[in-house]
C-alpha positions in Angstrom: 27.6 -17.7 -55.4 30.1 -15.3 -53.5 28.1 -12.4 -54.2 25.3 -14.1 -52.1 27.5 -14.7 -49.3 26.7 -11.6 -47.2 22.8 -12.5 -47.6 23.7 -16.1 -46.1 25.6 -14.4 -43.2 23.1 -11.8 -42.6 20.5 -14.7 -42.5 22.6 -16.7 -40.2 22.7 -13.9 -37.8 19.2 -13.1 -38.0 18.4 -16.7 -37.1 21.0 -16.9 -34.4 19.3 -13.9 -32.9 15.9 -15.2 -32.9 16.8 -18.4 -31.5 19.4 -17.0 -28.7 17.8 -13.9 -28.0 14.1 -13.4 -29.3 12.5 -16.9 -29.2 10.8 -17.1 -25.8 12.0 -20.1 -23.8 9.2 -22.2 -22.8 8.6 -24.0 -19.3 7.4 -27.5 -18.8 3.8 -28.9 -19.4 2.6 -27.3 -16.1 4.3 -23.9 -16.8 1.8 -20.8 -16.7 0.3 -19.6 -20.1 3.0 -17.9 -22.4 1.7 -14.6 -23.8 3.2 -14.2 -27.3 0.4 -12.0 -28.9 0.8 -8.2 -28.4 -1.5 -5.4 -30.1 1.7 -3.2 -30.2 3.5 -5.5 -32.9 3.0 -9.1 -34.0 5.9 -11.5 -33.5 8.7 -11.9 -30.9 9.2 -8.3 -30.4 5.8 -7.4 -29.6 5.5 -8.3 -25.8 9.0 -6.5 -25.0 7.9 -3.2 -26.7 4.4 -3.4 -25.3 5.8 -3.9 -21.7 8.3 -1.1 -22.3 5.4 1.3 -23.6 3.1 0.8 -20.6 3.8 -2.3 -18.2 0.7 -1.6 -16.3 -1.5 -1.7 -19.3 0.0 -4.5 -20.6 -0.2 -6.5 -17.3 -3.9 -5.7 -16.8 -4.6 -6.7 -20.4 -2.8 -10.2 -19.8 -4.8 -10.5 -16.5 -8.2 -9.9 -18.3 -7.4 -12.6 -20.9 -5.4 -15.2 -19.1 -6.0 -14.7 -15.4 -4.0 -14.4 -12.3 -0.8 -16.1 -13.6 0.9 -15.8 -17.2 4.6 -15.2 -18.6 5.8 -12.6 -21.0 9.0 -13.0 -22.7 11.2 -9.9 -22.5 13.9 -10.9 -25.0 16.1 -13.8 -23.4 14.5 -13.4 -20.4 11.0 -14.4 -19.0 8.8 -12.9 -16.5 5.8 -14.6 -14.8 3.2 -12.4 -13.5 1.2 -13.0 -10.3 -2.1 -10.9 -10.1 -4.6 -11.1 -7.3 -4.3 -12.1 -3.7 -4.7 -15.9 -4.2 -1.6 -15.9 -6.6 0.3 -12.9 -4.7 0.3 -15.2 -1.8 2.8 -17.3 -3.3 5.3 -14.4 -4.0 5.0 -13.0 -0.3 5.2 -16.3 1.4 8.3 -17.8 -0.7 11.8 -17.4 1.1 15.0 -16.1 -0.4 15.9 -19.6 -1.4 12.9 -19.9 -3.7 12.6 -16.2 -4.8 15.7 -14.1 -4.4 16.0 -10.4 -4.6 19.7 -10.2 -4.9 20.0 -11.4 -8.6 17.5 -9.0 -9.7 18.5 -5.8 -7.9 22.2 -6.3 -7.8 22.5 -3.1 -10.2 22.0 -1.1 -7.1 25.4 -1.8 -5.9 26.7 1.1 -8.5 24.5 3.6 -6.3 24.8 2.1 -2.8 28.3 0.7 -3.0 29.7 -2.8 -2.4 28.5 -5.1 0.6 25.3 -3.3 0.9 22.0 -4.8 0.9 21.5 -6.6 -2.4 25.5 -6.9 -2.6 25.9 -8.3 1.0 26.2 -11.9 2.2 22.8 -13.0 3.8 24.4 -12.8 7.4 25.6 -9.1 6.9 22.4 -8.3 5.3 20.5 -9.7 8.1 22.7 -7.6 10.4 22.1 -4.4 8.3 18.2 -5.1 8.5 18.4 -5.7 12.2 19.9 -2.3 12.6 17.4 -0.4 10.4 14.7 -2.3 12.5 16.3 -0.9 15.6 16.8 2.6 14.3 13.1 2.6 13.6 11.9 1.5 17.0 9.0 3.3 18.9 11.4 5.5 21.1 13.1 6.8 17.9 9.8 7.4 16.0 8.6 9.4 19.1 11.8 11.6 18.9 11.2 12.0 15.0 7.9 13.8 15.3 9.3 17.1 17.0 12.0 17.2 14.5 9.6 16.9 11.5 7.6 19.3 12.9 10.4 22.0 13.4 11.6 21.4 10.0 7.9 21.6 8.3 6.9 24.7 10.4 10.1 26.4 9.2 9.6 25.5 5.9 6.0 26.5 5.5 7.0 29.8 7.0 9.7 30.6 4.3 7.6 29.2 1.3 3.9 29.6 2.0 4.3 33.3 2.0 1.3 35.4 3.1 -2.1 34.3 3.9 -2.7 32.9 0.6 -0.7 32.2 -2.5 0.2 29.4 -4.9 2.9 26.7 -4.9 3.9 23.5 -6.7 2.9 21.0 -4.0 5.0 18.1 -5.6 8.2 20.4 -5.7 7.4 21.7 -2.0 7.0 18.2 -0.5 10.1 16.7 -2.4 12.2 19.6 -0.8 10.3 19.0 2.6 10.7 15.3 2.7 14.7 15.4 2.1 15.0 18.0 4.8 12.9 16.0 7.5 14.7 12.7 6.3 18.1 14.1 6.9 17.1 15.7 10.2 15.9 12.1 11.3 18.3 9.6 9.5 21.4 11.6 9.4 21.3 13.5 12.7 21.1 17.3 13.8 24.8 17.7 12.9 24.6 16.6 9.3 21.5 18.4 8.7 22.7 21.6 10.4 26.1 21.7 9.2 26.4 19.6 5.9 22.9 19.5 4.3 23.8 21.5 1.2 26.8 19.2 0.4 24.6 16.1 1.2 21.6 17.1 -0.9 23.8 18.3 -4.0 25.6 14.7 -3.7 22.2 12.9 -3.3 21.1 14.6 -6.6 23.7 13.3 -8.6 23.4 9.5 -7.0 19.7 10.0 -7.7 20.2 11.1 -11.5 22.8 8.2 -11.7 20.0 5.5 -11.6 18.2 5.4 -14.9 16.6 2.6 -17.0 20.1 1.9 -18.7 21.4 1.4 -15.3 19.2 -1.7 -14.9 20.9 -3.6 -17.7 24.4 -1.9 -17.8 25.1 -0.4 -14.4 28.6 0.9 -15.4 27.9 2.2 -18.9 30.3 5.1 -19.4 27.6 7.8 -19.5 28.0 11.1 -17.8 25.3 10.3 -15.4 27.1 7.4 -14.2 30.5 9.1 -13.9 28.8 12.0 -11.7 26.9 9.1 -9.9 30.3 7.4 -8.8 32.2 10.8 -8.1 29.1 11.7 -5.7 29.3 8.4 -3.8 33.1 8.5 -3.2 32.7 12.1 -2.1 29.6 11.0 0.3 31.9 8.4 1.8 34.6 11.2 2.6 32.2 13.5 4.1 30.3 11.0 6.3 33.7 9.4 7.4 34.8 12.9 9.0 31.2 13.1 10.6 31.6 9.3 11.9 35.1 10.1 13.1 34.0 13.3 15.0 30.9 11.3 16.5 33.2 8.7 17.7 35.5 11.2 19.4 32.8 13.2 20.9 29.8 10.7 21.7 27.9 13.1 23.8 27.2 15.4 21.0 24.4 13.4 19.4 21.0 12.1 21.1 22.0 8.6 19.5 18.4 8.3 18.0 19.2 9.0 14.3 20.0 6.2 11.9 23.5 7.0 11.3 24.2 6.4 14.8 22.4 3.1 14.8 24.5 2.2 11.6 27.7 3.0 13.3 26.9 0.3 16.0 26.7 -2.5 13.7 28.7 -5.7 14.5 28.8 -8.6 11.9 28.1 -12.0 13.1 31.9 -12.9 12.1 33.0 -10.3 14.7 33.9 -7.5 12.1 32.8 -3.9 12.3 30.8 -2.0 9.7 33.1 0.0 7.5 32.8 3.9 7.1 31.9 3.0 3.4 29.1 0.7 4.3 27.5 3.0 6.7 27.4 5.5 4.1 25.8 3.0 1.7 23.1 2.2 4.1 22.4 5.8 4.5 22.1 6.4 0.8 20.0 3.2 0.5 17.6 4.4 3.0 17.3 8.0 1.7 16.8 6.4 -1.7 14.0 4.2 -0.4 12.2 7.0 1.6 12.9 10.3 -0.4 10.9 9.3 -3.6 8.1 7.1 -2.0 7.3 9.6 0.8 7.1 12.7 -1.1 5.1 11.2 -4.1 2.8 9.6 -1.3 2.4 13.0 0.4 1.6 14.8 -2.5 -1.1 12.2 -3.8 -2.6 12.1 -0.5 -2.7 16.0 -0.2 -4.3 16.1 -3.9 -6.8 13.5 -3.4 -8.0 15.3 0.0 -8.3 18.5 -1.8 -10.2 16.8 -4.7 -13.1 16.1 -2.3 -14.2 19.1 -0.4 -16.2 16.7 2.1 -13.0 14.7 2.9 -11.1 17.9 3.4 -13.7 19.2 6.0 -13.3 15.8 7.6 -9.6 16.1 7.7 -9.9 19.6 9.3 -12.4 18.4 12.0 -10.0 15.5 12.8 -7.1 17.8 13.2 -9.3 20.2 15.3 -10.5 17.3 17.5 -7.3 15.8 18.2 -5.0 19.1 18.9 -5.5 22.5 20.1 -4.5 25.3 18.1 -0.8 25.8 19.8 -0.3 22.1 20.7 3.1 20.3 19.9 2.5 17.4 17.8 3.2 14.0 19.4 3.5 10.6 18.4 0.1 9.7 20.3 -1.6 12.3 18.3 -0.7 10.8 15.0 -1.8 7.4 16.1 -5.3 8.7 16.5 -5.5 10.3 13.2 -7.6 7.4 11.6 -8.8 9.4 8.7 -5.4 11.0 7.6 -4.0 7.4 8.2 -6.4 5.8 5.9 -6.1 8.7 3.4 -2.6 7.9 3.0 -3.3 4.1 2.6 -5.6 4.8 -0.2 -3.5 7.1 -1.8 -0.7 4.2 -2.1 -3.4 1.8 -3.0 -4.3 4.0 -6.1 -0.9 5.4 -6.9 2.0 3.0 -5.6 5.4 4.2 -6.1 6.6 1.2 -7.2 4.6 -0.6 -10.1 6.4 -4.0 -10.0 8.2 -6.0 -7.2 10.5 -8.7 -9.1 12.2 -11.6 -7.8 14.3 -14.4 -9.6 13.0 -18.1 -9.3 15.9 -20.0 -7.8 13.9 -23.4 -8.1 10.9 -24.6 -9.9 8.0 -22.9 -7.8 4.6 -24.6 -7.7 1.6 -22.0 -7.4 -1.6 -23.8 -6.2 -5.0 -21.9 -6.6 -8.3 -23.2 -6.7 -7.0 -27.0 -6.8 -4.9 -26.3 -10.1 -1.2 -26.2 -9.9 1.2 -24.3 -12.1 4.9 -24.5 -11.9 7.2 -21.3 -12.4 10.2 -22.6 -14.1 13.6 -22.0 -12.4 15.3 -19.1 -13.8 12.1 -17.0 -14.4 11.8 -13.6 -13.2 8.6 -13.5 -11.0 6.9 -10.2 -10.4 3.6 -8.7 -8.7 2.2 -5.5 -10.0 0.6 -3.3 -7.2 -0.8 -1.0 -9.7 -2.7 -3.8 -11.1 -3.3 -6.0 -8.0 -4.7 -3.0 -6.0 -7.1 -2.0 -8.6 -9.1 -5.3 -9.1 -12.9 -4.7 -8.6 -13.5 -8.3 -7.3 -11.1 -7.3 -4.3 -11.7 -3.6 -3.8 -15.1 -2.2 -4.5 -15.4 0.7 -6.9 -11.3 0.4 -7.4 -10.6 3.6 -9.2 -12.5 5.9 -6.7 -10.5 7.5 -3.9 -12.3 6.0 -0.8 -10.4 6.2 2.5 -13.3 4.6 4.2 -12.7 1.2 2.8 -10.1 0.8 5.4 -12.6 1.7 8.1 -14.3 -0.5 10.7 -17.0 -2.8 9.1 -15.3 -2.8 5.7 -11.6 -3.2 6.0 -11.0 -4.2 2.7 -7.1 -4.3 3.0 -7.7 -7.3 5.5 -8.2 -9.6 2.8 -4.8 -11.6 2.9 -2.2 -10.5 0.4 -4.6 -8.0 -1.4 -3.1 -4.5 0.0 0.6 -4.0 -1.0 1.2 -0.4 -0.2 4.3 -1.4 1.5 4.9 -4.6 -0.3 4.4 -7.5 2.3 5.8 -11.0 3.6 9.3 -11.3 4.3 10.4 -8.3 2.5 7.9 -5.8 3.4 9.1 -2.4 3.7 11.0 -1.7 6.9 10.5 2.0 6.8 6.8 2.0 6.5 6.3 3.1 10.2 8.7 5.9 9.6 6.9 7.0 6.3 3.7 7.3 8.1 5.1 9.3 10.8 7.1 11.6 8.3 3.9 12.0 6.0 1.2 12.3 8.7 3.3 14.7 10.6 3.8 17.0 7.4 0.2 16.8 6.1 -1.0 17.3 9.7 0.4 20.6 10.1 -0.3 21.4 6.4 -4.0 21.1 6.9 -3.9 22.6 10.4 -2.4 25.6 9.1 -4.2 26.0 5.5 -6.7 25.1 3.1 -5.7 24.1 -0.3 -7.4 23.8 -3.9 -6.0 22.3 -7.1 -5.2 25.0 -9.8 -5.5 22.4 -12.9 -8.8 21.3 -13.8 -8.0 17.6 -13.7 -5.9 15.5 -11.4 -2.2 14.7 -12.7 -1.8 11.6 -14.3 0.3 8.8 -13.0 3.9 8.8 -14.6 4.3 5.4 -15.5 7.4 6.4 -17.4 9.5 7.2 -14.6 11.8 4.7 -12.6 9.7 5.6 -9.6 6.1 6.3 -10.3 4.9 10.0 -9.3 2.5 12.6 -10.5 2.8 13.8 -14.2 1.3 17.3 -14.8 0.3 20.2 -13.0 0.7 19.7 -9.1 0.2 23.5 -8.2 -2.5 24.4 -5.5 -3.9 27.7 -4.2 -3.3 27.8 -0.3 -5.4 29.8 2.2 -4.4 30.5 5.7 -7.3 28.7 7.9 -8.9 31.2 10.0 -9.7 29.3 13.2 
């Protein structure tokens, strides 16, 4: 009997694992359908494995089988997905008391630092958001255009050598995005004196956010060690900048985000700390760097992939600007085709494939006279990569067609259909800056050069990355425009 004891122990452990970890928890009788069958692997491990392999394909498969609301088990957790405008409405309209961000994204504290965004109290977070909104006002955006133009022209002169050549567009636009972001967000003093140090520290912070970070933010890995060291060094660096600015307030134009954050006072009367100012700058750089460089790359590649659209882009630039005109905010506002190309690139290739909240209450979802109740404790997600490619919402959904946003069609105006910058209470506060940044860079690029893809096919979408960008050959041939 004792010889068989290890088998009993192993069996008991396996049973405990199944009931405590693998067995999917079920909601009430009105809960959404629970998906338990996966083509990847039968049994309770199938759905988590399928999700890790390709969440976008899995969500699309489940939508085709179950409709716009369904729940998948992810180990001990459950995630309810909402797909399609009618279901996505619940996600976007719910407040923080019903669907909360903090519990889902709390792991970002390891990157941003304590007391920032998802780690801040609700009142302090509101003050931080108000400061970001203030820093993105039209007055600031207008001043950013000339700064971005100067950076872009300097970069093109240094890297687009000669009248024609080849360049990795994704790499180039990644570098140009962080240069222009630093100029606008950190200010001229940081960009001109400390950019090398800031960019190296940002690199370590960026690489300190891995899939493991989501589940174990402080795991003893080399990436995490370098991340923590980089954040401490970033605080030291910006503390010196902040002290110098406070001692010499006339040395800045006061329009960059660093200055806006320095002026934050919380509702309890306390002032923001240097560490929190640095954390907000890190958060904004994280939010904008990947999304802007990815969006500008896809927009450029899609334009280059369709010669007729590229000719229309050239024509729009030539109609709005004379050869030697300095770019202005008003010029950008008139670039309707460029704007719609950027929107369409975001529709086809959104950098974030999932937006997630935690249900803090039992949440009813009413569609077509039927009600499902998402149980309290479920993660709740929407999938822009799936929702913005539904044929019943967007005509010919897999085709790059910027005219779908134009007068007479305006497919994006279907409520809760377009999610290029999220939506509802938590829509991206930096979207106006992103439009200014990307449109300024691409306006100058297409005024100066024609581009042509080198690879025979468009790059694939890298769904394996934390922030989804192009996967494959992004090299282009550039040729100086003659006119």
